[in-house]
Residue, then its C-alpha position, 0 to 999 in steps of 0.5 A: x903538836x909534840x916536837x918533832x911531831x908529824x908536821x914538824x918539818x913542814x912547820x919549820x920550813x914555813x918558819x925558814x921561808x917566812x921569817x924576817x931577819x931581826x938585828x938585835x942591836x942596842x935600843x938606839x940602833x937603826x930600825x931598818x929591819x923593822x920596816x916591814x913590821x912597821x907596815x904591818x902595824x899601820x892601818x887600823x891598829x889602835x893599840x899595840x901590845x908588846x909582850x915579853x916572855x921575860x922582863x929580865x932579858x936585856x935583848x928582849x927589852x932593847x928589842x921592845x924599845x926599838x919597836x916602841x921607837x918605830x911605832x912612835x917615830x914612824x907610825x904616829x903612836x903617842x901614848x905608852x901604857x905601863x902596868x904600874x902605879x898611876x901616880x908613879x907613871x904620872x911623875x915619869x910622864x911629867x919628866x918626859x914632857x917637861x924635863x922636871x925631875x931626875x929620871x933615875x930617882x923616879x925609877x926608885x918607885x916603879x915596879x922592881x922589874x922596871x928598875x934597870x938601865x933599859x927602862x932608863x934608856x926609854x925615859x931618856x929617849x922619850x924626853x928627847x922625842x918630846x923635846x923635839x916634838x913639843x906640840x905632839x908629845x909622847x905621853x905615858x900613863x899607868x894602869x894600876x891604882x896608887x900603891x904603898x912605896x918606901x916613902x910611906x914607911x918613912x912617913x909613918x916612922x917620922x910621926x912615931x919618932x915625933x910623938x912616941x920615940x920610945x915605940x920606934x923600935x917596936x914599929x921598926x920590928x914591924x916595918x923592917x922585915x916587910x919593906x924588903x918586899x919593895x926590892x924583892x917581892x914577898x912571893x919571891x922571898x918565899x920561893x928563894x927560902x929567905x922569907x921570915x915566915x910570918x905573912x907580911x900583912x900581919x906585920x903591916x896590920x900590927x904597925x897600923x894598930x900601933x900608930x892608931x893607938x898613939x896620941x895625935x894620930x886622929x889628927x894626922x890623916x895623911x899618916x894613917x892613910x900611909x899606914x893603911x896603904x901599906x896594909x893594902x899593899x901586902x894584903x893584896x900582894x901575889x904572896x897573900x893569895x888574895x890578888x885578883x888577876x881577873x879584876x886587874x886585867x879588866x881594870x887595865x883594859x878599861x884604863x887603856x880604852x878610856x885613854x884612847x877614847x879621851x885623847x884619840x891616841x894610838x897606844x903602845x901597851x908594854x908588858x909581859x905576854x901573860x897580859x898582852x896575849x889574846x886569851x879568854x882563859x890563859x894559864x900561868x902554870x908557875x903560879x897556878x893561875x888562870x884568867x882572861x888577859x888584858x889583851x883578850x879584852x882589848x881584842x874584844x873592844x878594838x877588834x883587829x885594832x888591837x895588835x898582839x906582839x910577842x918577844x920570845x927567846x930560846x936560852x940565856x941568862x937573866x941574873x948572875x946566878x940564873x942560866x936558862x937552858x934550852x926549852x923542853x921538847x914539848x914547848x913551842x919555843x923548841x919549834x921556833x929554834x932555827x940555829x942557822x937564823x939567830x933572830x927573826x920575826x914572824x907574822x902568824x896571821x893567815x899562814x898558807x899551809x894546813x899543817x902550820x894552821x894546825x900548829x898555830x891553833x893547837x894548845x901550846x906551852x910557851x916558856x915564861x920566866x918570872x921572878x920565881x923562876x927556878x932553872x931546875x924546874x924549867x919545864x914548869x914555867x910557861x903559859x898555856x891554854x891556847x895556840x901561838x896563833x890565837x895569842x899573838x899576831x906577830x912573834x919575834x924570836x931572840x935566840x940568846x939573852x943576857x941580864x938586864x942591868x939593874x939600877x937597884x943600889x946604883x948611885 
């Protein structure tokens, strides 16, 4: 349905009539405005997927955190699944359960979009919850295999410094350009025009060849493993073109289902909407990718026991230099805009009117802001392939957002 479209007035009236007011407050604010939503998450819901249309919006992250609090504190959810390195999230889980470790330092190794004050607030809340509930704790677990981290480059560098210091400069020429990907992805560097030109995996392979040629390398399997892990990190990055999104989504769904099967926990799965939405084939326009989502696989496995929740926005800012305009007229985001109601949430299940049913189930574009977002090409950044009512059960809408608060470079 193009906006305004023949049924637009009826659809917008339905939104006005059924929208529940949403108070956008800090993550530790009151939960009263979510009480009805909490009731909708009761019953047979086993997995709640909370998907955001950008990870870079403070208000979206704070709202997701409030939903997490509501599900854990009021509805008995006891696990949080994150699409990140299993070893990194295991260390964070240890902190949440026991207090061991520095949460700020632990976030040095998470995926860059999670390295912010908003995530730190989640960890500190989780620790406080577990301190108060030692016999019924909230657990955290990761959904991706262990990956290279900056410490692995340091491990290889220390070995070369010991056995062949004269080749340290050569190693640095390979590693210095590519360790930057752990702060700003290679594909984002390409989009920004700051990429050095040579594929990062080629630098990583040259470094591995250097290390393998050194005396004593065969007796240092941990060093060789680190160098090989660095190669794999760049070989299957988004920039390489070899990343298998379909395999990743299936693996994430399997890990979530396995956790539930082993523990019986009700689980919150917090990710981007391109992962949590229910779609057999979801189109990620900005990356020219189409794949089945983890949400679709969880729906097939758990039926209505999988609840798909989306947190969307209308306009705002995600970085100091990136202002996001009002959405294109043919985006579903435009139909969701009610200037007289800043923030609200909708239950998209079983709407009464035929016009609303048609709108919810016809193919739609929903704006998605990822690391390569370019405001000059705003209309090219969206998910597509299905309708809002096919992707989501619950939709929350924030009118205006401000940037998340990065921890990169902070003391």
